[in-house]
MARGU-907450 format. One record per atom (N, C-alpha, C): residue number from 1; residue in three letters; atom name; x, y, z. Coordinates in pm, 1 decimal. Last residue first. Example, Ala and Ser with C-alpha at 12.3 -4.5 7.8 and 13.67 -1.06 7.14 Angstrom:
residues 2
> nr	rest	atom	c1	c2	c3
> 2	SER	N	1285.0	-225.0	708.0
> 2	SER	CA	1367.0	-106.0	714.0
> 2	SER	C	1290.0	3.0	787.0
> 1	ALA	N	1319.0	-569.0	780.0
> 1	ALA	CA	1230.0	-450.0	780.0
> 1	ALA	C	1320.0	-330.0	780.0
END
This chain:
residues 144
> nr	rest	atom	c1	c2	c3
> 144	ARG	N	3802.2	-490.9	-2117.4
> 144	ARG	CA	3874.1	-486.9	-2023.7
> 144	ARG	C	3960.9	-635.1	-2043.3
> 143	ALA	N	3728.8	-325.5	-2412.6
> 143	ALA	CA	3713.9	-439.1	-2337.5
> 143	ALA	C	3818.5	-433.4	-2236.6
> 142	LYS	N	3655.9	12.8	-2477.6
> 142	LYS	CA	3722.2	-97.5	-2477.5
> 142	LYS	C	3705.4	-182.0	-2398.4
> 141	SER	N	3292.7	136.2	-2529.6
> 141	SER	CA	3445.9	148.6	-2472.7
> 141	SER	C	3511.7	2.2	-2500.4
> 140	GLU	N	3094.7	101.6	-2704.1
> 140	GLU	CA	3102.6	239.6	-2622.7
> 140	GLU	C	3234.1	257.2	-2587.8
> 139	ALA	N	3105.6	-57.7	-3042.2
> 139	ALA	CA	3114.1	-60.3	-2897.0
> 139	ALA	C	3158.9	76.9	-2832.0
> 138	GLU	N	2909.4	54.0	-3300.7
> 138	GLU	CA	3039.1	16.9	-3261.2
> 138	GLU	C	3037.1	35.4	-3117.5
> 137	ASP	N	2723.4	186.7	-3436.7
> 137	ASP	CA	2723.7	67.0	-3491.5
> 137	ASP	C	2853.0	11.4	-3430.6
> 136	ARG	N	2597.4	464.2	-3424.6
> 136	ARG	CA	2741.5	428.3	-3477.1
> 136	ARG	C	2778.1	305.1	-3522.5
> 135	GLY	N	2371.7	538.1	-3312.5
> 135	GLY	CA	2381.7	535.5	-3451.7
> 135	GLY	C	2531.0	507.2	-3513.8
> 134	GLY	N	2302.6	509.4	-3048.6
> 134	GLY	CA	2414.0	623.7	-3107.0
> 134	GLY	C	2426.3	627.0	-3249.5
> 133	VAL	N	2151.6	297.6	-3059.4
> 133	VAL	CA	2082.5	412.8	-2978.0
> 133	VAL	C	2201.2	521.8	-3047.9
> 132	ASP	N	2044.1	43.5	-3258.8
> 132	ASP	CA	2147.2	125.7	-3218.0
> 132	ASP	C	2142.4	282.2	-3142.9
> 131	ALA	N	1720.9	-68.9	-3115.0
> 131	ALA	CA	1785.1	-68.1	-3241.5
> 131	ALA	C	1920.1	28.8	-3189.3
> 130	ARG	N	1473.1	-223.9	-3004.7
> 130	ARG	CA	1647.0	-239.1	-2958.6
> 130	ARG	C	1744.5	-188.9	-3083.1
> 129	THR	N	1233.7	-212.7	-3071.0
> 129	THR	CA	1292.0	-283.6	-3122.9
> 129	THR	C	1475.8	-309.4	-3103.6
> 128	ASP	N	1088.2	-45.2	-2937.9
> 128	ASP	CA	1096.4	-197.3	-2863.9
> 128	ASP	C	1186.1	-270.4	-2931.4
> 127	ARG	N	1003.6	177.0	-3086.9
> 127	ARG	CA	1128.0	189.3	-2938.6
> 127	ARG	C	1137.4	48.1	-2900.6
> 126	PRO	N	1002.5	120.8	-3431.6
> 126	PRO	CA	947.9	122.3	-3290.9
> 126	PRO	C	1043.3	130.1	-3195.2
> 125	LYS	N	1131.9	345.2	-3655.5
> 125	LYS	CA	1129.4	234.2	-3587.6
> 125	LYS	C	1075.4	236.6	-3468.0
> 124	ARG	N	982.8	597.9	-3855.9
> 124	ARG	CA	1058.6	580.3	-3757.9
> 124	ARG	C	1051.8	438.2	-3714.1
> 123	GLY	N	804.9	708.7	-4079.9
> 123	GLY	CA	986.8	643.8	-4099.3
> 123	GLY	C	1065.8	609.8	-3997.4
> 122	LYS	N	574.7	719.3	-4016.4
> 122	LYS	CA	654.8	866.8	-4030.3
> 122	LYS	C	811.9	796.5	-4049.1
> 121	LYS	N	463.8	504.8	-4073.5
> 121	LYS	CA	415.4	605.7	-4169.6
> 121	LYS	C	517.0	703.5	-4139.7
> 120	ALA	N	539.0	346.7	-3842.1
> 120	ALA	CA	574.5	322.9	-3958.4
> 120	ALA	C	554.7	407.1	-4110.2
> 119	LEU	N	423.1	472.4	-3652.5
> 119	LEU	CA	564.4	511.2	-3653.1
> 119	LEU	C	625.4	475.9	-3816.2
> 118	GLN	N	152.2	359.5	-3735.2
> 118	GLN	CA	181.8	496.4	-3720.8
> 118	GLN	C	316.5	552.6	-3736.6
> 117	THR	N	193.6	100.0	-3681.4
> 117	THR	CA	168.7	164.6	-3813.6
> 117	THR	C	174.7	306.8	-3828.6
> 116	ARG	N	234.1	113.5	-3401.8
> 116	ARG	CA	358.7	41.0	-3491.3
> 116	ARG	C	328.3	104.7	-3633.6
> 115	ARG	N	2.8	189.5	-3300.9
> 115	ARG	CA	121.3	225.0	-3276.9
> 115	ARG	C	249.5	224.4	-3361.3
> 114	ARG	N	-151.0	-34.3	-3408.5
> 114	ARG	CA	-180.5	108.6	-3442.9
> 114	ARG	C	-67.9	158.7	-3398.2
> 113	HIS	N	-62.7	-228.3	-3221.1
> 113	HIS	CA	-63.0	-261.6	-3379.8
> 113	HIS	C	-64.6	-136.1	-3436.4
> 112	ARG	N	-65.4	-160.5	-2994.4
> 112	ARG	CA	70.2	-183.5	-3038.6
> 112	ARG	C	53.9	-194.2	-3186.0
> 111	TYR	N	-356.9	-158.6	-2957.8
> 111	TYR	CA	-295.9	-40.3	-2944.5
> 111	TYR	C	-161.6	-32.4	-3013.9
> 110	LEU	N	-438.1	-417.8	-3009.6
> 110	LEU	CA	-442.0	-330.5	-3078.1
> 110	LEU	C	-416.9	-246.9	-3092.7
> 109	GLN	N	-295.6	-560.5	-2763.7
> 109	GLN	CA	-261.5	-579.4	-2939.0
> 109	GLN	C	-293.8	-465.5	-3018.8
> 108	SER	N	-475.7	-432.6	-2585.6
> 108	SER	CA	-341.8	-414.4	-2596.1
> 108	SER	C	-250.3	-442.1	-2719.7
> 107	LEU	N	-715.4	-530.0	-2649.7
> 107	LEU	CA	-711.4	-375.2	-2653.7
> 107	LEU	C	-536.0	-347.1	-2658.6
> 106	LEU	N	-654.2	-819.9	-2601.5
> 106	LEU	CA	-700.7	-772.7	-2706.9
> 106	LEU	C	-661.8	-620.5	-2741.8
> 105	VAL	N	-627.6	-803.8	-2313.0
> 105	VAL	CA	-488.3	-842.6	-2419.4
> 105	VAL	C	-538.3	-807.4	-2554.3
> 104	GLY	N	-870.8	-703.3	-2219.9
> 104	GLY	CA	-756.1	-627.0	-2167.9
> 104	GLY	C	-657.6	-689.0	-2295.3
> 103	GLY	N	-1012.6	-943.0	-2295.2
> 103	GLY	CA	-1060.6	-784.0	-2348.5
> 103	GLY	C	-923.6	-712.1	-2331.6
> 102	ILE	N	-943.3	-1110.1	-2136.4
> 102	ILE	CA	-937.9	-1102.7	-2292.4
> 102	ILE	C	-947.1	-1004.9	-2362.3
> 101	LEU	N	-995.6	-1028.4	-1879.4
> 101	LEU	CA	-896.3	-1059.8	-1915.4
> 101	LEU	C	-857.6	-1057.3	-2068.8
> 100	GLY	N	-1287.7	-980.1	-1891.4
> 100	GLY	CA	-1182.4	-862.0	-1866.5
> 100	GLY	C	-1058.2	-922.5	-1928.0
> 99	VAL	N	-1364.5	-1255.3	-1927.5
> 99	VAL	CA	-1393.7	-1148.3	-2045.9
> 99	VAL	C	-1305.7	-1017.6	-2011.7
> 98	ALA	N	-1280.8	-1350.4	-1687.2
> 98	ALA	CA	-1213.1	-1416.1	-1815.0
> 98	ALA	C	-1254.7	-1318.4	-1935.4
> 97	LEU	N	-1417.6	-1204.6	-1515.0
> 97	LEU	CA	-1274.5	-1217.3	-1500.5
> 97	LEU	C	-1237.2	-1244.9	-1627.9
> 96	LEU	N	-1694.0	-1293.7	-1588.2
> 96	LEU	CA	-1647.1	-1161.1	-1591.5
> 96	LEU	C	-1494.4	-1138.3	-1597.7
> 95	LEU	N	-1674.1	-1542.6	-1546.6
> 95	LEU	CA	-1689.0	-1520.1	-1640.6
> 95	LEU	C	-1658.1	-1384.8	-1689.6
> 94	LEU	N	-1628.6	-1554.2	-1234.1
> 94	LEU	CA	-1533.3	-1595.9	-1324.8
> 94	LEU	C	-1538.7	-1558.1	-1470.7
> 93	ILE	N	-1861.4	-1423.1	-1163.9
> 93	ILE	CA	-1746.1	-1342.5	-1140.9
> 93	ILE	C	-1642.8	-1429.6	-1232.1
> 92	MET	N	-2044.9	-1636.5	-1243.5
> 92	MET	CA	-2068.5	-1481.6	-1287.1
> 92	MET	C	-1934.2	-1427.6	-1277.2
> 91	TRP	N	-1984.3	-1835.5	-1083.7
> 91	TRP	CA	-1961.6	-1836.3	-1237.1
> 91	TRP	C	-1959.6	-1718.2	-1317.0
> 90	VAL	N	-2068.4	-1726.3	-854.4
> 90	VAL	CA	-1922.6	-1768.3	-867.2
> 90	VAL	C	-1891.6	-1765.8	-1005.1
> 89	VAL	N	-2318.9	-1691.5	-841.1
> 89	VAL	CA	-2222.4	-1584.7	-818.6
> 89	VAL	C	-2126.2	-1632.0	-885.1
> 88	HIS	N	-2517.3	-1917.5	-1079.6
> 88	HIS	CA	-2434.9	-1886.0	-935.5
> 88	HIS	C	-2342.7	-1783.9	-930.0
> 87	VAL	N	-2812.8	-1804.8	-1243.5
> 87	VAL	CA	-2663.7	-1863.6	-1244.0
> 87	VAL	C	-2609.5	-1835.6	-1100.1
> 86	ASN	N	-3061.8	-1752.1	-1471.4
> 86	ASN	CA	-3036.1	-1786.5	-1325.3
> 86	ASN	C	-2896.4	-1842.7	-1314.4
> 85	ALA	N	-3112.8	-1493.6	-1708.8
> 85	ALA	CA	-3039.0	-1643.2	-1668.8
> 85	ALA	C	-3043.6	-1644.9	-1523.8
> 84	THR	N	-3359.6	-1366.9	-1953.3
> 84	THR	CA	-3271.1	-1361.9	-1841.7
> 84	THR	C	-3244.1	-1499.6	-1771.9
> 83	ALA	N	-3322.3	-1198.7	-2271.4
> 83	ALA	CA	-3357.6	-1315.8	-2173.7
> 83	ALA	C	-3291.3	-1282.9	-2025.1
> 82	PHE	N	-3242.0	-977.7	-2420.6
> 82	PHE	CA	-3366.8	-1027.5	-2451.7
> 82	PHE	C	-3384.4	-1178.7	-2365.2
> 81	VAL	N	-3042.1	-842.3	-2250.5
> 81	VAL	CA	-3145.2	-763.3	-2333.5
> 81	VAL	C	-3276.8	-830.3	-2374.1
> 80	PHE	N	-3019.4	-1020.1	-1948.3
> 80	PHE	CA	-2969.3	-986.1	-2091.8
> 80	PHE	C	-3067.9	-901.7	-2132.1
> 79	HIS	N	-2997.3	-1038.5	-1605.9
> 79	HIS	CA	-3079.8	-984.7	-1716.5
> 79	HIS	C	-2988.0	-924.2	-1826.4
> 78	VAL	N	-2947.9	-1311.3	-1373.8
> 78	VAL	CA	-2879.3	-1194.1	-1462.1
> 78	VAL	C	-2990.7	-1147.2	-1589.0
> 77	ASP	N	-3020.1	-1385.1	-1064.7
> 77	ASP	CA	-3081.5	-1347.2	-1210.8
> 77	ASP	C	-2972.8	-1243.9	-1248.9
> 76	ILE	N	-2803.5	-1610.8	-883.0
> 76	ILE	CA	-2864.6	-1464.4	-894.5
> 76	ILE	C	-2923.4	-1442.7	-1017.9
> 75	GLN	N	-2756.8	-1819.7	-588.6
> 75	GLN	CA	-2806.8	-1816.9	-722.8
> 75	GLN	C	-2840.8	-1650.2	-758.3
> 74	GLN	N	-2456.0	-1869.8	-399.0
> 74	GLN	CA	-2599.4	-1856.5	-394.9
> 74	GLN	C	-2622.5	-1807.3	-540.1
> 73	SER	N	-2190.7	-1916.6	-371.2
> 73	SER	CA	-2271.2	-2045.4	-433.0
> 73	SER	C	-2402.6	-1983.9	-458.7
> 72	ASN	N	-1978.5	-1804.8	-241.7
> 72	ASN	CA	-2066.9	-1745.7	-386.6
> 72	ASN	C	-2127.2	-1856.7	-438.2
> 71	GLU	N	-1838.9	-1948.5	-68.9
> 71	GLU	CA	-1923.5	-1830.1	-19.0
> 71	GLU	C	-1975.0	-1774.7	-161.7
> 70	ALA	N	-1761.8	-2185.6	-251.6
> 70	ALA	CA	-1853.2	-2205.7	-120.0
> 70	ALA	C	-1932.7	-2055.3	-64.4
> 69	VAL	N	-1546.4	-2042.5	-404.5
> 69	VAL	CA	-1664.0	-2122.2	-448.6
> 69	VAL	C	-1789.6	-2155.3	-358.6
> 68	PHE	N	-1400.2	-1952.4	-190.5
> 68	PHE	CA	-1442.3	-1897.7	-263.0
> 68	PHE	C	-1568.8	-1934.5	-334.8
> 67	ALA	N	-1287.4	-2195.5	-57.5
> 67	ALA	CA	-1382.5	-2094.7	-20.4
> 67	ALA	C	-1436.8	-2011.2	-73.1
> 66	ILE	N	-1160.3	-2298.1	-287.2
> 66	ILE	CA	-1288.7	-2384.7	-221.5
> 66	ILE	C	-1362.9	-2262.7	-134.2
> 65	ALA	N	-940.5	-2115.5	-305.9
> 65	ALA	CA	-1035.3	-2134.8	-422.4
> 65	ALA	C	-1167.3	-2198.1	-372.1
> 64	TRP	N	-828.2	-2137.8	-67.6
> 64	TRP	CA	-868.2	-2017.4	-97.0
> 64	TRP	C	-974.3	-2020.4	-176.1
> 63	ALA	N	-707.8	-2367.4	-96.9
> 63	ALA	CA	-807.9	-2346.7	23.0
> 63	ALA	C	-903.4	-2220.2	-10.2
> 62	ILE	N	-531.1	-2320.3	-298.7
> 62	ILE	CA	-632.8	-2411.1	-324.9
> 62	ILE	C	-760.0	-2390.6	-201.1
> 61	ALA	N	-369.7	-2125.8	-210.6
> 61	ALA	CA	-445.5	-2096.8	-310.4
> 61	ALA	C	-570.4	-2173.2	-324.3
> 60	PHE	N	-274.9	-2272.8	12.8
> 60	PHE	CA	-340.8	-2171.7	55.6
> 60	PHE	C	-434.3	-2118.0	-55.2
> 59	LEU	N	-113.3	-2492.4	-129.0
> 59	LEU	CA	-219.2	-2526.5	-72.5
> 59	LEU	C	-301.7	-2409.6	-14.1
> 58	LEU	N	61.0	-2301.3	-251.9
> 58	LEU	CA	-20.3	-2408.8	-321.3
> 58	LEU	C	-151.4	-2429.7	-243.6
> 57	LEU	N	218.4	-2193.5	-24.4
> 57	LEU	CA	109.1	-2080.4	-106.8
> 57	LEU	C	32.6	-2176.0	-182.5
> 56	GLY	N	341.7	-2420.6	46.0
> 56	GLY	CA	199.8	-2363.9	153.1
> 56	GLY	C	140.8	-2267.6	76.0
> 55	ILE	N	479.3	-2496.0	-139.0
> 55	ILE	CA	419.2	-2564.2	-106.0
> 55	ILE	C	307.9	-2504.2	-19.3
> 54	LYS	N	663.4	-2253.8	-143.6
> 54	LYS	CA	571.6	-2285.9	-247.3
> 54	LYS	C	475.5	-2389.3	-222.4
> 53	VAL	N	779.1	-2297.9	105.6
> 53	VAL	CA	709.2	-2203.3	123.4
> 53	VAL	C	587.1	-2192.7	-10.2
> 52	TYR	N	910.8	-2552.3	67.3
> 52	TYR	CA	798.1	-2544.2	157.6
> 52	TYR	C	725.2	-2450.7	157.1
> 51	LEU	N	1105.5	-2453.4	-135.5
> 51	LEU	CA	995.1	-2559.2	-157.0
> 51	LEU	C	877.2	-2577.6	-58.9
> 50	TRP	N	1246.4	-2260.2	25.1
> 50	TRP	CA	1143.7	-2225.7	-79.7
> 50	TRP	C	1045.1	-2317.8	-127.2
> 49	PRO	N	1404.9	-2423.4	206.7
> 49	PRO	CA	1283.2	-2345.2	264.2
> 49	PRO	C	1190.6	-2297.7	143.8
> 48	GLN	N	1511.1	-2740.5	248.4
> 48	GLN	CA	1487.3	-2636.6	136.0
> 48	GLN	C	1371.1	-2558.0	184.2
> 47	TRP	N	1757.7	-2900.3	389.4
> 47	TRP	CA	1636.0	-2809.5	419.4
> 47	TRP	C	1616.7	-2727.2	294.3
> 46	THR	N	1875.8	-3188.6	218.1
> 46	THR	CA	1919.5	-3083.0	279.3
> 46	THR	C	1777.9	-2987.9	283.4
> 45	SER	N	1930.8	-3400.5	53.1
> 45	SER	CA	1788.1	-3393.6	104.5
> 45	SER	C	1836.7	-3298.9	220.1
> 44	ALA	N	2169.9	-3381.4	-92.2
> 44	ALA	CA	2030.3	-3400.9	-185.5
> 44	ALA	C	1917.4	-3372.2	-80.9
> 43	ARG	N	2345.7	-3374.2	97.3
> 43	ARG	CA	2326.9	-3287.9	25.1
> 43	ARG	C	2188.1	-3258.6	-51.2
> 42	ASP	N	2325.2	-3647.2	211.2
> 42	ASP	CA	2265.8	-3566.5	301.0
> 42	ASP	C	2271.6	-3428.5	222.9
> 41	GLU	N	2414.8	-3792.4	1.2
> 41	GLU	CA	2286.6	-3827.1	-2.6
> 41	GLU	C	2238.2	-3690.7	94.7
> 40	GLU	N	2689.6	-3704.3	10.1
> 40	GLU	CA	2632.2	-3677.0	-102.0
> 40	GLU	C	2464.2	-3675.3	-72.2
> 39	LEU	N	2742.7	-3821.7	265.0
> 39	LEU	CA	2774.1	-3665.3	259.3
> 39	LEU	C	2670.1	-3631.3	118.7
> 38	SER	N	2753.1	-4096.0	195.9
> 38	SER	CA	2634.7	-4058.8	301.7
> 38	SER	C	2619.3	-3886.6	309.4
> 37	GLU	N	2953.0	-4102.2	46.2
> 37	GLU	CA	2821.9	-4134.1	-45.9
> 37	GLU	C	2704.0	-4087.6	87.4
> 36	ASP	N	3178.7	-4073.6	211.0
> 36	ASP	CA	3151.2	-3994.1	126.7
> 36	ASP	C	3002.5	-3990.2	53.2
> 35	LYS	N	3152.4	-4264.5	410.4
> 35	LYS	CA	3117.2	-4171.1	455.0
> 35	LYS	C	3117.5	-4050.7	374.2
> 34	ALA	N	3202.5	-4492.6	260.3
> 34	ALA	CA	3067.6	-4492.6	302.5
> 34	ALA	C	3056.6	-4337.0	347.6
> 33	THR	N	3440.9	-4379.6	23.1
> 33	THR	CA	3390.5	-4436.4	120.5
> 33	THR	C	3239.8	-4416.8	140.7
> 32	THR	N	3566.1	-4419.8	-296.7
> 32	THR	CA	3490.7	-4372.4	-253.4
> 32	THR	C	3431.4	-4443.8	-99.5
> 31	ALA	N	3913.1	-4372.4	-455.5
> 31	ALA	CA	3838.7	-4434.7	-357.7
> 31	ALA	C	3697.0	-4353.8	-265.0
> 30	VAL	N	4019.8	-4314.1	-749.3
> 30	VAL	CA	3984.7	-4246.1	-617.2
> 30	VAL	C	3878.8	-4341.2	-552.0
> 29	PRO	N	4315.3	-4493.1	-872.0
> 29	PRO	CA	4148.7	-4481.0	-871.4
> 29	PRO	C	4140.3	-4421.8	-741.8
> 28	ALA	N	4571.9	-4303.2	-979.9
> 28	ALA	CA	4543.3	-4417.3	-869.0
> 28	ALA	C	4416.0	-4364.3	-896.4
> 27	VAL	N	4772.8	-4302.8	-1259.8
> 27	VAL	CA	4676.0	-4218.3	-1189.1
> 27	VAL	C	4607.9	-4350.7	-1106.2
> 26	ASP	N	4942.5	-4424.4	-1462.8
> 26	ASP	CA	4974.0	-4388.6	-1314.3
> 26	ASP	C	4878.6	-4304.7	-1246.5
> 25	ALA	N	4740.7	-4715.6	-1589.3
> 25	ALA	CA	4771.1	-4574.2	-1576.0
> 25	ALA	C	4862.4	-4552.3	-1449.9
> 24	GLU	N	4914.0	-5025.7	-1668.7
> 24	GLU	CA	4818.8	-4933.3	-1596.9
> 24	GLU	C	4836.8	-4817.1	-1606.0
> 23	PRO	N	4961.6	-5189.3	-1984.3
> 23	PRO	CA	5033.7	-5158.4	-1864.3
> 23	PRO	C	4918.2	-5054.4	-1787.0
> 22	PRO	N	4752.5	-5461.1	-2019.2
> 22	PRO	CA	4811.6	-5348.5	-2060.6
> 22	PRO	C	4883.7	-5267.7	-1983.3
> 21	GLU	N	4827.3	-5812.1	-2014.8
> 21	GLU	CA	4754.7	-5706.8	-1954.4
> 21	GLU	C	4820.7	-5566.2	-1986.5
> 20	ALA	N	4983.4	-6025.7	-2100.8
> 20	ALA	CA	4834.0	-6005.7	-2156.7
> 20	ALA	C	4791.2	-5887.3	-2110.1
> 19	SER	N	5333.3	-5899.0	-2164.7
> 19	SER	CA	5217.6	-5944.1	-2067.5
> 19	SER	C	5081.8	-5941.3	-2148.2
> 18	PRO	N	5586.7	-6066.1	-2351.5
> 18	PRO	CA	5490.8	-5968.1	-2343.4
> 18	PRO	C	5381.2	-5992.5	-2264.1
> 17	THR	N	5897.8	-6193.0	-2230.7
> 17	THR	CA	5768.9	-6217.6	-2287.6
> 17	THR	C	5680.6	-6107.5	-2249.4
> 16	GLY	N	6157.2	-6067.8	-2107.5
> 16	GLY	CA	6134.0	-6114.3	-2245.4
> 16	GLY	C	5994.8	-6125.6	-2330.9
> 15	ALA	N	6095.9	-6065.1	-1843.3
> 15	ALA	CA	6118.5	-5960.6	-1915.5
> 15	ALA	C	6128.4	-5961.8	-2027.9
> 14	THR	N	5864.7	-6173.0	-1631.1
> 14	THR	CA	5926.1	-6232.5	-1734.1
> 14	THR	C	5976.7	-6129.1	-1828.6
> 13	PRO	N	5723.7	-5957.1	-1484.5
> 13	PRO	CA	5823.3	-6089.9	-1413.2
> 13	PRO	C	5902.0	-6143.6	-1498.3
> 12	SER	N	5807.9	-5632.0	-1579.4
> 12	SER	CA	5753.2	-5773.4	-1578.4
> 12	SER	C	5804.2	-5878.6	-1542.9
> 11	GLU	N	5845.5	-5312.8	-1471.7
> 11	GLU	CA	5928.8	-5444.6	-1514.7
> 11	GLU	C	5818.3	-5546.0	-1487.9
> 10	PRO	N	5692.3	-5043.9	-1647.8
> 10	PRO	CA	5693.3	-5114.8	-1528.2
> 10	PRO	C	5754.5	-5259.0	-1576.2
> 9	ILE	N	5801.1	-4772.6	-1797.7
> 9	ILE	CA	5768.0	-4914.9	-1848.1
> 9	ILE	C	5798.1	-5014.1	-1716.0
> 8	GLY	N	5937.5	-4547.6	-1728.3
> 8	GLY	CA	5790.7	-4521.0	-1743.3
> 8	GLY	C	5729.7	-4687.8	-1757.7
> 7	PRO	N	6273.8	-4605.9	-1893.7
> 7	PRO	CA	6193.8	-4519.5	-1791.1
> 7	PRO	C	6013.6	-4521.5	-1819.0
> 6	PRO	N	6303.2	-4931.7	-2047.6
> 6	PRO	CA	6315.2	-4778.7	-2015.7
> 6	PRO	C	6257.1	-4728.7	-1931.2
> 5	GLN	N	6489.7	-5197.5	-1870.1
> 5	GLN	CA	6378.9	-5112.1	-1915.9
> 5	GLN	C	6384.7	-4950.6	-1925.3
> 4	PRO	N	6738.5	-5420.4	-1864.1
> 4	PRO	CA	6698.3	-5287.4	-1806.8
> 4	PRO	C	6593.1	-5266.2	-1905.5
> 3	THR	N	6688.8	-5784.9	-1803.6
> 3	THR	CA	6733.0	-5663.8	-1895.9
> 3	THR	C	6677.4	-5534.2	-1833.7
> 2	SER	N	6791.4	-5926.3	-1526.4
> 2	SER	CA	6668.6	-5888.0	-1603.6
> 2	SER	C	6753.9	-5793.8	-1671.7
> 1	MET	N	6912.3	-6274.0	-1456.1
> 1	MET	CA	6937.8	-6140.5	-1462.6
> 1	MET	C	6839.6	-6074.5	-1569.3
END
């Protein structure tokens, strides 16, 4: 005859002897089947239209760059004040593009710096610092 056990403790084959294994949890392990694994693999390899759009745009940009260089490979004379150089048209276009880009960035920084110093002299803050618009330093409405 076995001794009664408190609820929640499974009966062991020999009631008086402690078992070497800890009691198992009440949660059953989740069984994964081959069907579940194949569904996960299908989700990872689904149709990704934006990936193919990006790849297409990249290939188009590469093809355009190759055609741009091929079409602008003729040489031209560039006359500087004290010298003359014979260069390919493509290098002249790329050089002028880089000079224009760098000049635009530097001019915008110069404008921004001057604008901030003018506002600082007047005692106002620049608009891009996101100061408190109402000056109340509190929320506009109650939280929902």
